[in-house]
N, C-alpha and C positions, 0 to 999 in steps of 0.2 A: 453657773458653770464656766470654767475658764475655756478659752479657745486654744486648741492645740491641734497638731497634725493627727489625722485619724481618717475615719470613713467619710464618704461624701455627705452622708446625713449629718454627721457632726459638723462638717465644714459648712453645710447649709444653715445649721443652727447658729454657728458662730457669726456668719454673714448677717443673718436677721438680727442677732444681738447687736452687731456693730452699727446697724441702722439706728438704733435707739440709744446707743451709748453717748453720743454727743449731747443729746437732750438731757439724759440722766446726769451727766457730768455737770451740766449747767445748774441743774436742780440741787445737786450736791454742794455746789459753792455756797448755797444758802442753807446749809444743813442745820445751823443753829436755830433758824426760824422755823423750818419744817418740822423740827423735832420738839418745838415749843408747845405748850398747852394752848396757846391762843390760835395756833395755825388752823386746826380743824374748823373752828368757828368762823375765823376770818375767811378761809378758803370757801366755806359753804355759803356765807352771806354774799361775798363778792361774786362768786359764780352765779348764784341764784338771781341776785339783783341785776347783774350784768346781762343775763339772758332775758329778764323780764323787760329791761329798759327799752329795747327796740319795739316791743309790742306796745308799751306805754306811749312811746312817740307816735306810733301808727294810730293809736286810739285818739291822741290829741289832734293829729292831722286829718283824721278820717272825715270830719264834716266838710273839709275844704279840698279833699282829693277824691273825686268821684270814682276813680279806677279801683280804689280799695274796696268799694262795695262789692265787686266781683268775688272777693275772697273772704268776705265777712260771713261767718256762720249765722249771725243774727244782724242783718243790715240795719235794723232800726234801734239797735242798742249800742251804747258806748258808755263805758264806766265813768262815773263822776268822781270828783276829787274826794267826796265824802265816802265813796266806796274804795278808792285806792289807798288813802292814807291809813285807815284802820287795818287794812291787809298788811301793809308794809310795817306798821307799827307792831302788830302782833308777832310777825316773823322776827323782827329785831328783838323784841322783849323775850320771846321764848328761847332764842338762841343765846342771849346773854344771861338770862336768869336760870334757865334749866339746862341747856345743852353744855354750856361752858363749864359749869361745875362738875358734870359727868366726865367731860374730857380731861379736866384737871385731876380728878381722882384717878382716872386711868393712867395719865402721865406720871403721876407720883408713884403709882404702883409698878409700872413697867415702861419706862421711857424707851421709845423705839430707837433702834440703831439702823441707819440706812446702809444697805449693802453697796459695795463698790461697783458691782456689775449690773448693767441693765438687763431686763428680761428679754428673751427672744421674742420677735414680733409675733410669731405664730402662737406662742404661749400667751402673750398679752391679749391677743384678739380672742382666743378661745376661752380664756378665763372671763373676759368681759361678757362674752355671749352667754356663758354658763351663769354668771352672776345675774344677768338680766332675766334669764329664764327662771332662775330660782326665785328672784325677787318678785317676778310677775306671778308665780305660783303662790308664794306666801301671801301677797297682797290680795290676790283673788280670794283665797280662803278667808282672810281677815275681813275683807270688804263684805263678802257674801254673808258671813256670820253676823256682822254688825247691822246688816239690812234685814236679816231674818229674825233677829231677836230685838224686839222694840225697846227694851231697856238699854241695850248696848247702843242702839242707834240714837236714842234721846240723850243719853249720858255722854257718849264719846264722839259720835260721828255727825251729829246733826249740824254742828258748827260749819263743817265743810260745805253743807248744802244750803247754807243761808243765801248764797249767791246763785240763783237759778241759771243765769247767763254767765258763761265762763269769760274770764279775762285773766291775763298772765299773773298778776299779783295775787289773785285769789288761789293760786296753786297751793301755797302753804298756809292758807287761812283755815286752820284746823285746831282742835283741842290739843293740849300737851300730850295726852295719852296717845292720840293718833300719830303725832309727830315722833314721840318716843318709840312707838311700834315700827314706824317706817325706818327710823334710824337704827333700831335693833336688827331688823332684817337686813338692812344695808351693810352693817358691820359684821353680822353673823356670816354672811355668805363669803366675803373676802377672807375671813379668818379660817373658815373650814377648808377653803381651797388653798390657803397659805399663799395668797397672792403677793406679788412683788409690789412695793409701794407705788411704782409708776403705774402698775395696773390698777391699783386702788384708786389713784388720782383719776385715771382715765375712766374707770367705771362710774365714779361719783359725778364727773362732768357730764358724761353721756346720760346718766340717770336723771340728773337735775334738768338737762336740756329736754329730754323726752317728756318729762312731767310738765314743764312750763309749756311746751308746744301743745300738749294735750288740753291745756286750759286757756290757751292764747285767744281762742275765738276766731282764728284765721286759718284757712285751708288754702295754702299755696301750691302751685305745681310742683314745687320741690319738697313738700311736706313728707315726712318719714313714711307715711302709709302709702304714698305713691311710689316710693323707691323700693319698698319691700314687696316681692311678688306674691301672687296667689291668695291675696286677702288675708295674709298671716298676721298683719299688723292693723290694728284698729284705726287709730288716728284721732284727730281733734273732733270731727263730727261724731265719730263713734263714741267718744267719752262725753261729748256734750249731750247726747241722747240719754246717757245714764243720769246726768244731772237734771234732765227734764222729765224723765219717766221713772226713774228710781229702781225699777225692777228688772234691769237688763244691763249688759255690758259691764260686768263687775271687774274684769281683768284690767289693769292699768294700761297694758301695751298690747300684747298679743291676743289672738282671738281663739286659740284652741281650747282653752278651758270653757269659755262660754259656749262654743260649739258643742263640746262633749256633754255638757250639763243642761243644754237647751235654753240658755239665758242670753244667747247672741241675737241682737237685732240689728238689721241693716240700717245705717244712718241715711237720712234723707239728704238729697242734694241741697246745698244752700241755694237761695232764690236766684242769684245771678249766675250760678254755675250750671243751671239746668241745661241739658244737652239739646233740648228742643229750641233753645234760643229765646224762650219767653220767660217772663217773671212769675214762675210757679214754683211750688215746694212739693215735689213728688219724689217717691222712692226711685231708685235707679231702674227698676223694672218698669214701673209705670211711666217713667220718663221716656224709656225706650219705645213703649207703645205710642206715647204721645208723638214722638218724633216720626214714627212710621206713618201715623195718621196725618201729620202735617205734610210729609212728602207726597202722600196720595192726593192731597188737596191741590198740590202745585203741579 
């Protein structure tokens, strides 16, 4: 929408659009690359590996940096090179052999044209949130189905559960069918909402980050689930419990679907994060009781 004299609401929309216009203009200077068939695969791989890399570095430093133990979900686990390399190799292989041909066919059929104007900030944020909620719903249903039907689990989803303890590069360690399903839902939502390309980029970046964070094995004070109020967001310990117990916490991000269907299970506190100050692994409720008992003793 163009900016022109009108109501205060229109002026507000134009102002929020102008906030993103410099960024969008910069992206458009590389339009030939962003419209090319190699961009989606390149963008996805670089974003994913870029988000995984800091956690890989932390895993390498972990034995020599004791403070990291406070934030590790499994303090006695650190992924080995034999675990890291196959995960990275499978990600690269599937993107190059399977994802790239799909994006190439899509590009040949309908090469995208980039609009001149940036989206309004409010529109971008609302579309990203809606896409996340839709994706969370779709993956919850897909995930629950593949755990309830043994053949589906063995054939398509079991690969992702081969690593019982989470680490960042295990995020996309999955069968091609699972990767294709995730990609399909990812693309479907932005298409249904007719999202602006900048909104699509933003959603993909956030979606990749949240998935990597959920598998990272680290629960930091700034982790997403600590920033979202009222327990609406599960987080890394929440998803790690799914990997260890299989029958709970099926939604990738939010908690409302698991709450409604009775599959939500509270994540235990990591050893070093126990509120009682001791090295124990208790639920939040039991830890609170433990803390009260400790205060009475003092």
